[in-house]
C-alpha positions, 0 to 999 in steps of 0.5 A, a space after each residue: 832802366 839803363 845806367 851809364 857809369 863814368 868812373 874816375 879812379 885815381 886822385 884829383 889835385 884838389 878833391 873839392 874843386 874837382 867835385 864842385 866842377 863836376 856838380 856845377 859845370 859838367 852836370 850842365 853839359 850832361 843835362 843836355 843828353 837827350 833822354 837822360 833821367 838822372 845824374 847821380 854822383 857817388 864820392 868816397 867816404 870813410 867807413 869801418 869794415 871789420 873785415 879786410 877789404 881793398 878800396 878801389 881808389 875811385 875819386 868820383 863815380 857818375 851814374 847817368 840813368 836812361 829808360 832804354 838802351 836806345 835812349 843811351 845810344 841817342 845820348 852818346 851820339 848827341 852834340 851834348 856828348 861831344 861837348 862833354 868830351 871837350 869839357 873834360 879838358 877844363 876839369 881841375 887836375 886829375 891823375 888816373 884812369 877814366 872808364 865808361 860802362 853801360 849796365 842794366 839794373 835788376 832790383 833783387 830787394 
């Protein structure tokens, strides 16, 4: 399995509007990626850790999964990818950085 992560590190002017747009509008575009198996959205939550840790400031982490690197490569070259890039201009206001990373997974337990 191959995962393609898009991390939105920063702050949305309206967190709820940003999350809703991604889930209800942008996901429709991503569904058009050839070979995509799933889209998992990770959002921050409050937690209590007894040790001092530094949250990384991620507003949203999108994880798209594919069966292979070849499937990911095809998706990234598709018209749906170009549409997804254009759709970013329609997102609710967001200030910060957006990063992309492809990774393979190995389940340990």
